[in-house]
C-alpha positions as CSV (number, residue, x, y, z in Angstrom):
1,M,-123.7,133.7,-136.1
2,S,-125.3,135.8,-138.8
3,T,-129.0,135.1,-139.5
4,C,-131.8,136.7,-141.4
5,A,-133.3,137.8,-138.1
6,T,-130.1,139.6,-136.9
7,A,-129.7,141.3,-140.3
8,S,-133.4,142.5,-140.2
9,R,-133.0,143.7,-136.7
10,D,-129.7,145.5,-137.3
11,L,-131.3,147.3,-140.3
12,S,-134.4,148.2,-138.2
13,E,-136.6,146.7,-140.9
14,P,-140.2,147.8,-140.3
15,L,-142.7,145.2,-139.1
16,A,-146.0,146.9,-140.1
17,G,-147.9,145.2,-142.9
18,T,-145.9,142.0,-143.0
19,A,-148.6,139.5,-141.6
20,T,-149.8,136.6,-143.7
21,A,-153.3,137.4,-145.1
22,A,-156.1,135.0,-144.0
23,T,-159.5,135.8,-142.8
24,T,-159.9,132.3,-141.2
25,W,-157.4,129.9,-139.8
26,L,-157.7,126.1,-139.7
27,L,-155.3,124.7,-137.1
28,L,-154.7,120.9,-136.8
29,E,-152.7,119.4,-134.0
30,Q,-149.9,117.3,-135.4
31,P,-147.1,116.3,-132.9
32,G,-143.8,114.9,-134.1
33,P,-141.4,116.4,-136.7
34,W,-142.3,118.9,-139.3
35,G,-140.7,119.4,-142.7
36,A,-140.4,122.6,-144.6
37,E,-143.8,122.0,-146.3
38,A,-145.3,120.6,-143.1
39,L,-148.8,119.7,-144.5
40,T,-147.1,117.1,-146.7
41,A,-144.0,116.5,-144.7
42,S,-145.1,115.4,-141.2
43,H,-147.0,112.5,-139.7
44,L,-150.1,113.8,-141.3
45,A,-150.9,111.7,-144.3
46,P,-149.5,113.6,-147.3
47,A,-152.7,112.9,-149.3
48,V,-154.8,114.6,-146.6
49,G,-152.4,117.6,-146.5
50,R,-152.5,118.1,-150.3
51,A,-156.3,117.8,-150.3
52,L,-156.6,120.4,-147.6
53,E,-154.4,122.8,-149.5
54,R,-156.5,122.3,-152.7
55,A,-159.8,122.6,-150.8
56,T,-158.9,125.9,-149.0
57,K,-157.3,127.6,-152.0
58,D,-158.8,131.1,-152.7
59,T,-161.3,130.7,-149.8
60,G,-159.6,133.0,-147.3
61,V,-158.8,129.9,-145.1
62,R,-155.2,129.2,-144.2
63,V,-154.3,125.7,-142.9
64,A,-151.4,125.2,-140.5
65,L,-150.2,122.4,-138.2
66,I,-149.8,123.1,-134.4
67,R,-148.3,121.2,-131.5
68,R,-147.7,121.9,-127.8
69,P,-144.3,123.3,-126.9
70,G,-141.7,120.8,-125.7
71,R,-140.0,117.7,-126.9
72,H,-141.9,115.7,-129.5
73,A,-141.5,112.0,-129.6
74,D,-141.3,110.6,-133.2
75,C,-144.4,108.4,-132.8
76,H,-146.9,107.9,-135.6
77,T,-150.1,107.2,-133.7
78,H,-152.1,110.0,-132.2
79,P,-155.4,108.9,-130.6
80,Q,-157.0,112.4,-130.8
81,Q,-155.9,115.6,-132.5
82,R,-157.2,119.0,-131.4
83,V,-158.5,121.3,-134.1
84,F,-159.3,125.0,-134.0
85,V,-161.1,127.1,-136.6
86,A,-160.7,130.9,-136.0
87,H,-162.3,133.7,-137.9
88,T,-160.7,137.1,-137.5
89,R,-163.0,139.8,-139.0
90,P,-163.6,142.8,-136.6
91,G,-166.8,142.5,-134.7
92,H,-167.3,138.9,-135.9
93,S,-164.2,137.1,-134.5
94,W,-164.8,133.6,-133.2
95,I,-163.0,130.3,-132.4
96,R,-164.5,126.8,-132.6
97,T,-162.7,123.7,-131.5
98,T,-163.1,119.9,-131.6
99,A,-161.0,116.7,-131.3
100,L,-160.9,114.0,-133.9
101,T,-159.1,110.9,-134.8
102,E,-159.5,111.1,-138.6
103,P,-158.1,114.4,-140.0
104,E,-159.6,113.6,-143.4
105,R,-163.0,114.4,-142.0
106,L,-162.0,118.1,-142.2
107,L,-162.4,117.8,-146.0
108,A,-166.1,117.8,-145.5
109,L,-166.1,121.4,-144.2
110,D,-167.5,124.2,-146.3
111,F,-164.3,126.3,-146.6
112,A,-165.9,129.1,-148.6
113,A,-168.4,129.7,-145.8
114,L,-165.7,129.5,-143.2
115,G,-163.6,132.1,-145.1
116,A,-166.6,134.4,-145.1
117,G,-166.9,134.0,-141.4
118,D,-170.0,131.7,-141.3
119,P,-169.7,129.0,-138.6
120,A,-172.3,126.9,-140.4
121,G,-169.4,125.9,-142.7
122,L,-168.2,123.6,-139.8
123,R,-171.0,121.2,-140.7
124,P,-170.2,118.5,-143.3
125,A,-170.9,119.4,-146.9
126,A,-173.6,116.7,-147.0
127,A,-176.6,116.9,-144.7
128,G,-176.0,115.4,-141.3
129,P,-175.1,116.2,-137.7
130,D,-172.2,118.4,-136.8
131,Q,-168.8,117.1,-135.8
132,G,-168.9,118.1,-132.2
133,W,-167.6,121.6,-132.6
134,E,-167.7,123.7,-129.5
135,T,-167.2,127.4,-128.9
136,Y,-163.7,128.0,-127.6
137,T,-163.8,129.9,-124.3
138,G,-160.2,129.6,-123.2
139,D,-157.3,132.1,-123.2
140,P,-156.4,133.7,-126.6
141,L,-154.4,131.3,-128.8
142,V,-150.7,132.3,-129.0
143,L,-149.2,130.6,-132.0
144,V,-145.4,130.8,-132.1
145,C,-143.7,129.9,-135.4
146,T,-141.0,127.2,-134.6
147,N,-140.5,125.3,-137.8
148,G,-136.7,125.1,-138.1
149,K,-136.9,123.1,-141.3
150,R,-138.4,126.2,-143.0
151,D,-135.9,128.6,-141.4
152,R,-133.5,128.1,-138.6
153,C,-134.4,131.4,-136.9
154,C,-137.9,130.1,-136.2
155,A,-136.4,127.2,-134.2
156,L,-133.5,129.1,-132.6
157,L,-135.7,132.0,-131.5
158,G,-139.3,130.7,-131.6
159,R,-139.0,127.4,-129.7
160,P,-137.4,129.1,-126.6
161,L,-140.1,131.7,-126.6
162,A,-142.8,129.1,-126.8
163,A,-141.3,127.2,-123.9
164,E,-140.9,130.3,-121.8
165,L,-144.5,131.3,-122.4
166,T,-145.7,127.8,-121.4
167,A,-143.6,127.8,-118.3
168,S,-144.9,131.2,-117.3
169,G,-148.5,130.0,-117.5
170,V,-149.7,131.2,-120.9
171,R,-152.1,128.3,-121.4
172,G,-153.0,129.1,-125.0
173,T,-149.5,128.7,-126.3
174,W,-148.9,126.4,-129.3
175,E,-146.1,126.0,-131.8
176,I,-147.2,126.6,-135.4
177,T,-145.6,125.5,-138.7
178,H,-145.5,128.8,-140.7
179,I,-146.9,132.3,-140.5
180,G,-144.4,134.0,-142.8
181,G,-141.6,136.5,-142.1
182,H,-138.8,134.3,-140.8
183,R,-136.5,137.3,-140.5
184,F,-138.8,138.9,-137.9
185,S,-138.4,135.9,-135.5
186,P,-139.6,135.2,-133.0
187,T,-142.9,135.6,-134.7
188,L,-146.4,134.8,-133.5
189,M,-150.1,135.1,-134.3
190,V,-152.8,135.8,-131.6
191,L,-156.3,134.5,-132.2
192,P,-159.2,135.2,-132.5
193,Y,-158.3,138.7,-133.6
194,G,-155.5,137.6,-136.0
195,Y,-152.9,140.2,-135.1
196,A,-149.3,139.0,-135.8
197,Y,-146.2,140.2,-134.0
198,G,-142.5,140.1,-134.7
199,R,-139.3,140.2,-132.6
200,A,-141.4,139.1,-129.7
201,T,-140.3,138.6,-126.1
202,A,-142.2,136.9,-123.2
203,R,-142.8,140.3,-121.7
204,S,-144.1,141.8,-124.9
205,V,-146.4,138.8,-125.4
206,Q,-147.8,139.2,-121.9
207,D,-148.5,142.9,-122.6
208,V,-150.3,141.8,-125.8
209,L,-152.4,139.3,-124.0
210,D,-153.3,141.7,-121.1
211,A,-154.5,144.2,-123.7
212,L,-156.5,141.6,-125.7
213,R,-158.3,140.4,-122.6
214,E,-159.6,144.0,-122.4
215,G,-160.4,144.1,-126.1
216,R,-157.4,146.3,-126.9
217,V,-154.5,146.0,-129.4
218,V,-150.8,146.6,-128.7
219,T,-149.3,148.2,-131.8
220,E,-145.7,147.9,-130.6
221,G,-144.1,145.1,-132.6
222,C,-147.3,144.5,-134.5
223,R,-147.1,143.2,-138.1
224,G,-150.7,143.6,-138.9
225,R,-154.1,141.9,-138.8
226,S,-154.2,138.9,-141.0
227,T,-157.8,139.7,-142.0
228,W,-156.5,142.3,-144.4
229,E,-154.1,142.2,-147.4
230,R,-150.8,144.0,-146.6
231,P,-151.7,147.5,-147.8
232,G,-154.7,147.3,-145.5
233,Q,-152.6,146.1,-142.6
234,A,-150.3,149.1,-143.0
235,A,-153.2,151.5,-143.4
236,E,-155.0,150.2,-140.3
237,L,-151.9,150.5,-138.1
238,A,-151.2,154.0,-139.5
239,V,-154.7,155.1,-138.4
240,R,-154.2,153.6,-135.0
241,E,-150.9,155.6,-134.7
242,L,-152.6,158.8,-135.8
243,T,-155.7,158.5,-133.6
244,G,-154.5,156.5,-130.6
245,E,-157.4,154.0,-131.2
246,S,-156.6,150.7,-129.4
247,G,-160.0,148.9,-129.6
248,A,-159.4,145.6,-131.3
249,D,-162.7,145.7,-133.2
250,A,-162.8,149.5,-133.7
251,L,-161.3,149.7,-137.2
252,T,-162.2,148.0,-140.5
253,V,-160.5,148.2,-143.8
254,L,-163.5,149.1,-145.9
255,R,-161.9,148.9,-149.3
256,T,-158.6,148.9,-151.1
257,E,-158.3,150.6,-154.5
258,G,-155.4,150.3,-156.9
259,A,-152.7,147.7,-157.4
260,A,-149.0,147.4,-156.8
261,P,-147.1,149.6,-156.4
262,A,-149.7,152.0,-155.1
263,W,-153.1,151.9,-153.3
264,N,-155.7,154.0,-151.7
265,V,-157.1,152.3,-148.6
266,T,-160.3,153.4,-146.8
267,V,-160.3,152.6,-143.1
268,E,-163.6,153.0,-141.2
269,H,-164.2,153.3,-137.5
270,A,-167.1,151.6,-135.8
271,D,-168.5,155.0,-135.0
272,G,-168.7,155.9,-138.7
273,R,-165.5,158.0,-139.1
274,R,-163.3,157.3,-142.1
275,W,-159.8,157.8,-143.3
276,R,-158.3,157.5,-146.7
277,V,-154.7,156.2,-146.5
278,G,-152.2,156.4,-149.4
279,V,-149.8,153.5,-149.5
280,V,-146.9,153.0,-151.9
281,Q,-144.5,150.0,-152.4
282,I,-140.8,150.7,-152.8
283,A,-137.7,148.5,-152.7
284,D,-135.9,148.4,-149.4
285,A,-132.2,148.9,-149.1
286,P,-129.5,147.8,-148.5
287,P,-129.8,144.2,-149.7
288,R,-130.4,141.6,-146.9
289,P,-131.3,137.9,-146.7
290,E,-135.1,137.4,-146.6
291,S,-134.5,134.0,-145.2
292,C,-131.5,132.1,-143.8
293,G,-129.5,130.7,-146.7
294,S,-131.2,132.8,-149.3
295,V,-129.4,135.2,-151.6
296,L,-129.3,138.9,-150.7
297,G,-132.3,140.8,-151.9
298,S,-134.1,144.1,-151.6
299,P,-137.5,143.2,-150.1
300,A,-140.4,145.4,-151.1
301,R,-141.9,147.5,-148.4
302,M,-145.0,149.7,-148.2
303,D,-144.8,153.3,-147.0
304,V,-147.9,155.2,-145.8
305,I,-147.5,158.5,-147.6
306,G,-150.6,160.3,-146.4
307,V,-153.8,160.0,-144.3
308,R,-156.9,162.1,-144.9
309,A,-159.6,162.1,-142.2
310,G,-163.2,163.1,-142.4
311,D,-165.5,162.8,-145.4
312,V,-163.7,160.4,-147.8
313,G,-164.9,161.7,-151.2
314,P,-163.0,161.9,-154.5
315,P,-159.3,161.6,-154.0
316,A,-157.0,164.6,-153.9
317,P,-154.5,165.3,-156.7
318,T,-151.4,163.2,-156.9
319,V,-148.5,164.3,-154.7
320,A,-144.9,163.3,-155.2
321,V,-142.9,161.9,-152.3
322,T,-139.3,160.9,-151.9
323,A,-137.1,160.0,-155.0
324,A,-137.3,156.3,-154.0
325,G,-141.1,156.4,-153.9
326,A,-141.8,158.9,-156.6
327,A,-142.6,156.4,-159.4
328,A,-144.9,154.5,-157.1
329,A,-146.5,157.6,-155.7
330,A,-147.3,158.8,-159.2
331,A,-149.7,155.9,-159.5
332,V,-151.7,156.7,-156.4
333,T,-153.9,159.7,-155.5
334,Q,-152.3,161.1,-152.4
335,P,-154.6,162.0,-149.5
336,S,-153.8,165.2,-147.6
337,V,-152.6,164.8,-144.0
338,E,-154.9,166.7,-141.7
339,E,-152.9,166.1,-138.5
340,P,-149.3,164.7,-138.1
341,P,-149.2,161.0,-137.2
342,R,-147.3,160.0,-134.1
343,R,-144.7,158.5,-136.5
344,A,-144.2,160.2,-139.8
345,T,-144.1,157.0,-141.9
346,T,-145.5,153.5,-141.4
347,S,-143.6,151.0,-143.5
348,A,-144.7,147.6,-144.5
349,R,-143.5,144.8,-146.7
350,A,-145.7,144.1,-149.7
351,A,-144.0,141.1,-151.3
352,P,-144.6,137.6,-149.9
353,V,-142.8,136.9,-146.6
């Protein structure tokens, strides 16, 4: 059976820079079936789902439903629902959790503050006591996309992975409604750091978790850190490949200059070192389905075309690249490459996934 995931794998489509962008995640436990637009097509009251979507728009907070792996009885009553709020910015990552019986209470949160990483946003908008939020101290959260109503690959590949992780003792495993990139299934997000992975296996996930417990990042299969927009995701991973830096909180995307199809991204190390990374967007070929059942298309991807280390001052003159990327490269000031990266090019998808 041909699927978007098999086509993507057969074409060796790059993973870097394809993570959904969100500085903060609001995760609400909602057992039972999920529709394609789960916030308004599940046993969560549709009015609450729509209100959460409106309240979090443009705040940096992304809302998703989660459930424990396994069979889900189609029951409409849930005495208590677990909630997690996770912020992903380097050096300031945190997770808070609570349980509630009335999901509409989440509408009292200050989503602008939460998107900025301020836990004080967990208090109701009006003065009053907090809602019983606690610091989460358990294993990293492993959120495996399993929503088959959105794309069959997520169910066919994601649900078995979630079940295998649970059976092997990965206690932080949850199913999640949508994190983008169906064709990279099985896909998952690991919190609190916010790194997303594609084409995952139980073994690769265990390697990721072993590293995260030591504060390190595995770049193999990594789609990027959700904290950054996609040019920043690609740039950060390129610097990691160049330097061998694995510290989860070592690198920050300081700024991104430009607009599609070309950017200059400044990446800063915690020790003060900086790199300027040139990123261009080009159309990928040959055509492939971006989701099961969709028409064939040429998804946009981003190529890292240069990295300049050291004092990041005025940009260097524009440098042309390949014919496919020449038009995009003409719009970006190309940094010189001071040392060869481990892999010559890091590619990343720039269009929505």
